[in-house]
LUMPA-655581 format. One record per residue (C-alpha): x, y, z. Coordinates in steps of 0.5 Angstrom, whole numbers, m for minus. Example, Ala and Ser with C-alpha at 12.3 -4.5 7.8 and 13.67 -1.06 7.14 Angstrom:
<sites>
     xx     yy     zz
     25     m9     16
     27     m2     14
</sites>
This chain:
<sites>
     xx     yy     zz
     86    m10     14
     79     m7     17
     74     m4     12
     70      3     12
     65      1      8
     58      4      5
     55     m2      2
     48     m1     m2
     44     m7     m5
     48     m9    m11
     45    m14    m17
     49    m21    m18
     49    m24    m24
     50    m32    m23
     48    m36    m29
     54    m40    m27
     55    m37    m21
     62    m34    m19
     69    m36    m19
     70    m42    m16
     62    m44    m16
     59    m48    m22
     52    m50    m24
     49    m55    m20
     42    m60    m22
     39    m56    m17
     41    m50    m18
     41    m49    m25
     35    m50    m30
     35    m51    m37
     39    m45    m41
     35    m41    m44
     34    m42    m52
     38    m38    m57
     32    m33    m59
     30    m32    m52
     33    m26    m48
     36    m29    m41
     32    m23    m37
     25    m20    m37
     23    m13    m34
     18    m16    m29
     16    m22    m26
     10    m24    m29
     14    m23    m36
     20    m27    m34
     15    m33    m32
     11    m33    m39
     18    m33    m43
     21    m38    m39
     15    m42    m40
     14    m40    m48
     22    m41    m48
     23    m47    m45
     29    m44    m41
     30    m40    m34
     30    m33    m35
     32    m28    m30
     27    m23    m27
     31    m16    m27
     26    m13    m22
     28    m17    m17
     36    m17    m18
     40    m14    m13
     47    m13    m11
     47    m20     m8
     42    m23    m11
     38    m26    m17
     31    m29    m18
     30    m33    m25
     23    m36    m27
     24    m43    m29
     20    m47    m34
     15    m50    m29
     13    m44    m26
     18    m45    m20
     23    m39    m19
     30    m40    m17
     33    m35    m12
     42    m35    m12
     44    m31     m7
     51    m29     m5
     53    m25      2
     58    m20     m2
     56    m15     m7
     58    m17    m14
     55    m12    m18
     54     m5    m18
     47     m1    m21
     50      5    m24
     47     11    m28
     49      6    m34
     45      0    m31
     48     m6    m28
     56     m7    m28
     60    m12    m25
     64     m9    m19
     70     m5    m21
     74     m2    m15
     80      1    m19
     80      8    m17
     81     14    m23
     81     22    m22
     74     25    m24
     73     32    m28
     73     35    m22
     80     33    m19
     77     28    m14
     78     20    m14
     72     15    m15
     72      8    m16
     69      5    m23
     63      1    m20
     61     m1    m13
     55      0     m9
     56      6     m5
     57     13     m7
     64     14     m5
     69     20     m7
     76     21     m4
     80     27     m4
     84     29    m10
     89     33     m4
     88     40     m1
     82     42      3
     77     37      0
     73     33      4
     78     27      6
     71     22      4
     64     24      1
     59     19      2
     52     18      1
     47     20     m3
     46     27     m5
     40     28      1
     44     24      6
     51     25      6
     57     24     11
     63     28      9
     70     26     14
     75     31     14
     83     30     15
     86     33     21
     92     35     16
     93     38      9
     93     33      4
     97     32     m2
     95     29     m9
     94     22     m7
     98     16    m11
     93     11    m14
     94      4    m16
     88     m1    m17
     83      1    m11
     88      4     m7
     90     12     m6
     96     13     m2
     97     20      1
    104     20      3
    107     23      9
    101     26     12
    105     27     18
    113     25     18
    113     17     17
    105     17     16
    102     15     10
     94     15      9
     91     10      5
     84      9      2
     82      4     m1
     75      2     m5
     71     m4     m3
     66     m7     m6
     61     m4     m2
     64      2      1
     71      4      3
     77      2      8
     81      7     11
     89      6     14
     94     10     17
    100      7     16
    106      9     21
    112      6     18
    117      7     24
    118      9     31
    120     16     31
    114     17     27
    109     13     32
    113     18     38
    109     24     34
    104     27     39
     99     28     33
     98     21     33
     96     21     41
     89     23     39
     86     23     32
     80     28     30
     77     27     24
     72     33     23
     65     31     21
     60     35     16
     53     31     16
     47     33     12
     40     31     14
     44     26     19
     48     25     26
     54     21     28
     53     19     35
     56     13     40
     51      8     42
     53      2     47
     60      2     44
     58      3     37
     59      9     33
     53     10     28
     50     15     23
     43     16     23
     38     20     19
     33     25     22
     28     19     24
     34     15     28
     34     10     23
     42      7     22
     45      9     16
     52      6     18
     55      3     24
     63      2     26
     66     m4     28
     71     m4     33
     77      1     31
     83     m3     32
     91     m2     31
     95     m7     30
    103     m8     28
    105    m12     22
    107    m18     25
    113    m23     24
    110    m26     18
    106    m19     15
    109    m16      9
    104    m10     10
    101    m11      3
     95    m15      5
     93    m15     12
     87    m19     11
     90    m25      7
     91    m33      9
     98    m31     11
     97    m25     15
    100    m26     22
     97    m21     27
    103    m20     33
     99    m15     36
     92    m12     36
     89     m7     40
     82     m4     41
     82      3     40
     77      9     44
     72     12     39
     68     18     40
     63     22     36
     59     29     36
     55     33     31
     62     36     28
     68     31     30
     70     24     30
     76     22     35
     80     16     35
     85     15     41
     90     10     39
     93      6     45
     99     10     47
    103      4     51
    103      0     43
    105      7     40
    112      7     45
    112     m1     46
    119     m3     44
    117    m10     41
    112     m7     36
    113     m9     29
    112     m3     24
    109     m1     20
    104      0     25
     96      0     22
     91      5     25
     84      4     22
     78      7     24
     71      3     20
     65      4     18
     59      0     15
     52      0     12
     46     m5     14
     45     m9      9
     39    m15      9
     45    m20      6
     52    m20      9
     57    m24     14
     61    m23     20
     66    m28     24
     67    m28     31
     73    m30     35
     75    m33     43
     81    m28     43
     76    m22     42
     70    m25     46
     67    m18     46
     69    m15     39
     65    m14     33
     68    m16     26
     62    m14     21
     68    m10     18
     75    m13     20
     79    m19     16
     73    m19     10
     78    m22      5
     77    m29      8
     72    m32     12
     75    m35     18
     73    m43     22
     77    m47     27
     83    m45     32
     88    m41     28
     95    m44     27
    100    m43     32
     95    m39     36
     90    m40     41
     84    m36     38
     78    m40     35
     74    m37     29
     67    m38     27
     63    m35     21
     56    m33     21
     52    m31     14
     45    m28     13
     41    m29      7
     35    m25      5
     29    m30      4
     23    m24      4
     21    m25     m3
     20    m33      0
     14    m31      5
      9    m36      4
     12    m40     m1
     12    m48     m2
     20    m49     m2
     22    m55     m7
     29    m55     m6
     35    m51     m2
     42    m52     m2
     48    m48      0
     55    m48     m3
     62    m45     m1
     69    m46     m3
     75    m47      2
     82    m43     m1
     86    m46      6
     85    m52     10
     91    m53     15
     91    m61     14
     94    m63      8
     88    m69      8
     83    m64      9
     78    m62     15
     71    m63     17
     67    m56     17
     60    m56     20
     54    m52     17
     49    m50     22
     42    m46     23
     44    m40     27
     40    m34     30
     39    m27     26
     45    m23     26
     44    m15     26
     49     m9     23
     45     m6     29
     48     m9     34
     55    m11     36
     55    m19     35
     61    m22     39
     63    m29     41
     60    m28     47
     53    m26     44
     54    m32     39
     55    m37     44
     48    m39     45
     45    m38     38
     46    m45     34
     39    m47     33
     40    m54     29
     46    m58     25
     45    m58     18
     50    m62     15
     58    m64     15
     63    m63      9
     70    m64      9
     75    m59      5
     81    m60      2
     85    m54      0
     92    m52      2
     97    m46     m1
    103    m48      3
    107    m55      4
    102    m60      0
     99    m55     m5
     92    m57     m7
     87    m53    m11
     81    m49     m8
     74    m53     m7
     67    m53     m7
     63    m56     m3
     55    m56     m3
     52    m58      4
     45    m61      4
     45    m63     m4
     40    m69     m3
     35    m64      1
     33    m67      7
     35    m61     13
     36    m55      9
     29    m56      5
     25    m57     12
     29    m51     15
     27    m46     10
     20    m48      9
     19    m47     16
     21    m40     16
     18    m38      9
     11    m41     13
     13    m37     19
     14    m30     14
     21    m30     17
     26    m24     13
     32    m28     14
     36    m35     14
     42    m35     18
     48    m40     17
     54    m41     21
     61    m45     19
     64    m48     25
     70    m53     25
     69    m60     27
     74    m60     33
     75    m53     34
     81    m56     39
     85    m58     33
     89    m53     29
     89    m57     23
     82    m55     23
     84    m47     21
     81    m46     15
     79    m40     10
     73    m39      5
     72    m35      0
     67    m30      1
     64    m29     m6
     63    m37     m7
     58    m37     m1
     51    m38     m4
     44    m40     m3
     40    m43     m8
     33    m44     m7
     27    m46    m11
     20    m45     m9
     13    m44    m11
      8    m39     m8
      1    m42     m8
     m4    m38    m12
     m7    m33     m8
    m15    m32     m8
    m17    m29    m14
    m20    m22    m14
    m25    m17    m17
    m31    m23    m18
    m37    m20    m22
    m42    m22    m26
    m39    m20    m33
    m46    m21    m37
    m53    m21    m37
    m53    m17    m31
    m56    m11    m28
    m53     m4    m25
    m49     m8    m19
    m45    m13    m22
    m38    m13    m18
    m41    m14    m11
    m44    m20     m8
    m52    m20     m8
    m52    m18    m16
    m58    m19    m20
    m57    m23    m27
    m62    m23    m32
    m60    m30    m36
    m60    m37    m33
    m53    m37    m36
    m49    m31    m33
    m42    m30    m35
    m38    m30    m28
    m31    m26    m28
    m25    m26    m23
    m18    m24    m23
    m13    m29    m21
     m7    m28    m18
      0    m32    m16
      6    m28    m13
     10    m31    m18
      7    m28    m24
      6    m32    m30
      0    m36    m33
     m4    m41    m28
     m5    m47    m31
    m13    m47    m29
    m18    m43    m26
    m24    m46    m23
    m31    m44    m22
    m36    m47    m17
    m44    m45    m18
    m48    m47    m12
    m56    m47    m10
    m55    m41     m5
    m61    m44      0
    m56    m50      1
    m50    m50     m2
    m49    m57     m2
    m52    m58     m8
    m47    m57    m14
    m51    m53    m20
    m45    m53    m24
    m37    m53    m24
    m32    m51    m29
    m27    m57    m27
    m21    m55    m32
    m25    m51    m37
    m22    m45    m36
    m14    m46    m37
     m8    m42    m38
    m10    m36    m35
     m5    m30    m34
     m4    m27    m27
     m8    m20    m26
    m12    m21    m33
    m19    m23    m32
    m21    m30    m33
    m28    m31    m36
    m34    m37    m35
    m40    m38    m38
    m45    m42    m33
    m47    m48    m38
    m53    m50    m36
    m60    m45    m36
    m61    m44    m29
    m68    m43    m27
    m70    m37    m23
    m67    m36    m16
    m61    m35    m11
    m55    m38    m12
    m48    m37    m10
    m41    m38    m14
    m33    m38    m12
    m27    m39    m16
    m19    m41    m14
    m13    m41    m18
     m8    m47    m19
     m2    m47    m22
      2    m54    m24
      4    m56    m17
     m2    m53    m12
     m9    m50    m12
    m10    m43     m8
    m15    m41     m3
    m22    m41     m5
    m25    m33     m6
    m30    m31     m2
    m38    m33     m4
    m41    m29     m9
    m48    m29     m8
    m53    m27    m14
    m60    m28    m17
    m63    m30    m23
    m69    m25    m25
    m72    m26    m32
    m78    m22    m31
    m78    m15    m34
    m81     m9    m31
    m89     m7    m33
    m94     m2    m33
    m89      5    m34
    m91     11    m33
    m89     19    m34
    m92     25    m32
    m90     32    m30
    m94     38    m28
    m88     43    m30
    m88     41    m36
    m95     38    m38
    m96     34    m44
    m97     37    m51
   m104     34    m52
   m105     39    m46
   m103     45    m51
    m99     48    m46
    m93     52    m47
    m89     52    m40
    m82     54    m37
    m77     55    m42
    m70     53    m44
    m65     52    m38
    m71     52    m33
    m71     45    m30
    m78     42    m28
    m80     36    m24
    m82     30    m27
    m85     23    m24
    m83     16    m28
    m83      9    m26
    m85      2    m27
    m88     m5    m23
    m82     m8    m21
    m77     m3    m23
    m71     m1    m20
    m68      4    m24
    m71      9    m30
    m67     12    m36
    m69     18    m40
    m67     21    m47
    m69     28    m48
    m69     30    m55
    m65     25    m57
    m59     26    m52
    m59     20    m47
    m59     22    m39
    m57     16    m36
    m60     12    m31
    m63     14    m24
    m65     10    m18
    m72      8    m18
    m73      6    m10
    m80      2    m10
    m81      3    m17
    m81     10    m18
    m77     16    m20
    m79     23    m18
    m73     29    m20
    m71     35    m25
    m70     35    m32
    m68     41    m36
    m70     42    m43
    m65     45    m48
    m69     47    m54
    m75     51    m54
    m82     49    m58
    m84     41    m58
    m79     37    m53
    m79     29    m54
    m77     25    m48
    m76     18    m48
    m77     14    m41
    m74      6    m41
    m75      2    m34
    m70     m3    m31
    m70     m8    m25
    m64    m10    m21
    m63    m15    m26
    m62    m11    m32
    m69    m13    m35
    m72     m8    m39
    m79     m5    m41
    m82     m8    m47
    m82     m2    m50
    m80      6    m48
    m86     11    m46
    m85     17    m50
    m87     24    m47
    m88     30    m51
    m89     37    m48
    m88     44    m50
    m83     49    m48
    m84     57    m48
    m80     60    m54
    m75     65    m51
    m74     71    m55
    m70     73    m61
    m70     66    m63
    m77     63    m63
    m84     66    m61
    m91     62    m61
    m98     65    m62
   m104     61    m58
   m109     65    m60
   m113     63    m53
   m116     70    m52
   m124     70    m51
   m124     76    m56
   m121     83    m58
   m116     85    m64
   m110     83    m60
   m107     76    m60
   m101     75    m55
    m94     72    m57
    m90     68    m52
    m85     72    m51
    m90     78    m51
    m85     83    m55
    m89     80    m62
    m96     81    m61
   m101     80    m66
   m106     85    m68
   m112     84    m73
   m114     88    m79
   m121     87    m81
   m126     83    m76
   m123     80    m70
   m127     73    m69
   m125     67    m65
   m127     59    m66
   m126     53    m63
   m119     51    m63
   m115     45    m65
   m111     45    m58
   m113     49    m52
   m119     54    m52
   m119     58    m58
   m117     59    m65
   m118     65    m70
   m123     65    m75
   m122     68    m82
   m124     71    m88
   m123     75    m94
   m120     82    m92
   m118     79    m85
   m111     78    m82
   m107     78    m76
   m100     81    m76
    m94     84    m73
    m91     91    m72
    m84     89    m73
    m80     83    m76
    m80     76    m73
    m75     71    m77
    m69     73    m81
    m72     69    m87
    m65     70    m90
    m62     65    m85
    m65     58    m83
    m72     58    m80
    m78     54    m78
    m85     56    m78
    m91     52    m76
    m99     52    m75
   m105     48    m75
   m110     51    m80
   m117     49    m82
   m121     51    m89
   m128     53    m89
   m129     49    m95
   m126     43    m99
   m128     47   m105
   m123     53   m104
   m120     56   m109
   m112     58   m108
   m107     60   m107
   m109     62   m100
   m104     64    m94
   m104     61    m87
    m97     65    m85
    m92     69    m89
    m87     75    m88
    m88     81    m91
    m83     84    m95
    m83     91    m99
    m88     88   m104
    m88     81   m104
    m87     75    m98
    m81     72    m96
    m84     66    m95
    m91     63    m95
    m95     57    m92
   m101     56    m96
   m106     52    m99
   m106     52   m107
   m110     50   m113
   m106     52   m119
   m101     48   m119
   m100     41   m123
    m95     37   m119
    m96     31   m123
    m96     33   m130
   m102     31   m132
   m105     38   m135
   m109     38   m129
   m108     42   m123
   m108     39   m117
   m110     42   m109
   m104     42   m105
   m101     45    m99
    m94     49   m100
    m88     52    m97
    m86     57   m102
    m80     62   m101
    m78     67   m107
    m71     68   m109
    m72     76   m108
    m78     80   m107
    m83     77   m111
    m77     73   m114
    m77     67   m117
    m81     61   m113
    m79     55   m110
    m84     51   m108
    m85     44   m103
    m91     41   m104
    m96     36   m102
   m103     33   m104
   m104     29    m98
   m110     30    m93
   m113     36    m97
   m120     37    m94
   m124     41    m88
   m121     38    m82
   m115     41    m78
   m108     40    m81
   m101     41    m79
    m96     44    m83
    m89     46    m82
    m85     49    m87
    m77     49    m85
    m71     53    m89
    m65     49    m89
    m60     54    m90
    m54     49    m89
    m57     44    m94
    m60     49    m99
    m66     46    m98
    m74     48    m96
    m79     42    m93
    m86     42    m92
    m88     37    m86
    m95     35    m87
    m98     32    m80
    m91     31    m78
    m89     27    m84
    m86     29    m92
    m90     24    m97
    m86     24   m103
    m81     28   m107
    m85     34   m108
    m85     36   m101
    m78     38   m102
    m75     43   m106
    m68     46   m107
    m67     53   m105
    m61     58   m105
    m63     65   m106
    m64     67    m99
    m67     74    m97
    m69     78    m91
    m77     80    m91
    m77     85    m86
    m83     89    m86
    m87     84    m81
    m91     78    m80
    m98     76    m83
   m102     70    m80
   m108     70    m85
   m106     73    m91
   m100     74    m96
    m97     80    m99
    m97     81   m107
    m95     87   m111
    m94     91   m105
   m102     89   m102
   m104     84    m98
   m107     78   m102
   m108     71   m102
   m113     71    m95
   m114     65    m91
   m121     63    m91
   m122     59    m85
   m118     58    m78
   m111     58    m75
   m109     56    m69
   m102     55    m66
    m97     59    m70
    m90     58    m68
    m83     61    m71
    m76     58    m70
    m70     61    m72
    m67     55    m74
    m69     49    m78
    m72     44    m73
    m71     36    m75
    m77     31    m77
    m77     29    m70
    m78     36    m67
    m84     37    m71
    m87     31    m68
    m87     25    m72
    m95     23    m71
    m97     30    m74
   m101     32    m67
    m96     38    m64
   m100     43    m61
</sites>
């Protein structure tokens, strides 16, 4: 019986292999411990689990319809392949092949589990066969109306599609076969059998004829299915018609049929003379076939049909020798996929097969050969196979008989000693061949007693192999390295750098050791250090690290690394060069004309306005900036210098911290601090520099809050910049509108100076007017006993009230009282419920912090040089005031400047 088949790759579990096969020492590793799963989802996990458990673990990622790969405890892999599918992948996972048919919910007929997507018609007008995946599908249509089929095991019979003619569809392991059963001469004479036209509906595919072979190709021309020779035959003297492929089936007469195909029709033309022949033994069988290419498959050829291709015919048995009572000689060819062994070291290889019939009762010899590649893509015949024998492997005697001298099936192992097949497989693996083809032929093809059948499912190739570890990748210096640690030429700042690489092994798992070597770069002949066996048991694809054990002096070096498993060491990586440099950069500088240093007393730019800066150091390759506590990262400094832009994110004082590093990552001993002043933005902050030469107006930045003098306008030398305002009793500078909302968080700062150390307070430098009193006062006082000794203490204070002339809260400091310039900063921390006084950038004791939870808006204006009391000006400042600033937020101590020199 011939087959129409649609195979796909299907997995095989061969713990003890298949029917008629038993585990052998070369194939079966120690069974996995009971506590260990027999399989793992990846090769790496399988190798690791096999080592842990001391048993063989299957790599599920390599399971196919015809093969399995097992990881062994010693790190090797064992591949077991058969030439027919024994398992199918289904929506529920892998299942044993099940060709039994059933009706599905839609009324069609489907098999239990085979490697192809196949659906038979449930009768009526539905396609006879639908095969293939959703996006590439072929539907064959019956030339006749179909009755509901009768299901029996793997066969669906559509009775009497023509008078005296049944149509049978049979599910196979990897596809299906189609058969017309012509029961008698009257049926054979029906004109409808003269030419059989099957409609073709191909989705994303084309049916065509090429070199006498029917094939289905996809849109790119790739072959999806192929036909063998279309045959018709009679029953023969000994055939029952039930099994046209068994050992007892006798083909009395076999004829090839003409087949043609186009986009819409497949036509099969039976041999008219055979339909009319009087000596035909009915029933007569007519069988067009298809098959899908696969990397693992088998076929046979016969001398009685030297141009016939039999990829899809006579599939129940593999035929070898001269057929009994006939002149036909048969040979079998089997192809195995060895792509996964490319580049591997082959440790052992054997082939096993089971005979189920040998004509000679005493047994007969069968030869195993290595042959040339066979392909589904081309017709393979007796003529094309004649010169394909490449080398004899071994001859074995088989004894098995079903007839006059009954004896059971017999399995034999070819080349169990590993003297020939190992070498042939090693040569193929070394040359990266993707397949091994073996041939079975009789020891004497002229002797019909050598006629033998072999069980296709028993043929298995078992190979144990191991891949050499590949050169490690991702080399880098993992510690004490500069800015380019992952490429050759790295600079390191330690004489004991940590070297790192990722080992690799096609087998996965864990390498026995990873070997590092370090050499002097100048000679590479003088070894400086080597890891030897120090780095052991490193998992593949996980970084392995090793620290050089000796302190290398400054200079140039190279290192390389390789991986070793239990059997082989792989190739070394390429050399990775590095230089040891332990000396940090020196002479760090930073400057900017866009934002001059704060000591210049110039308010520049604004928030969000970029400005150019220059920074560098001798020997530097990069500089790092931190602006107002926010790290901006590293920037390249070619030749030791960087020029670029930075953007301030706040008004008032900004603090830029700069570090420099060389290519090895050595950084300057200390960072350089650079402070500059950013021009305030309206509604959030203002500043008054008092640098005018004279006049009764002091400009603000921004310009919407100028100060106007009440009393005598006078100037004196400023603390920063050109001038400051000189004040005495009755003189003050005020705004026409409020500046800050004192109910919310704010900060006020000023440089102040008293005319005398004996000034009697309170006197106020800066305040905010309310209806009758001040919302805050930045002031000098002599009316408070701060330490409880019943004596008043001269003090600087930041004072706020609970309401207009309400209860006071004071933050005061008795430090630095005198006639020099003093920097005062008062902070209202609304969120924290506190007020703080900073004197020259510091707060010295507990008196400069006070609780304050009142909060009200003093919205009558801003005063420099006085306060407001009982609705009238009061507490006039005797001395000078410079650089007043106001911020509608609570500044941090760092922003106020810890050195007290803010301008």
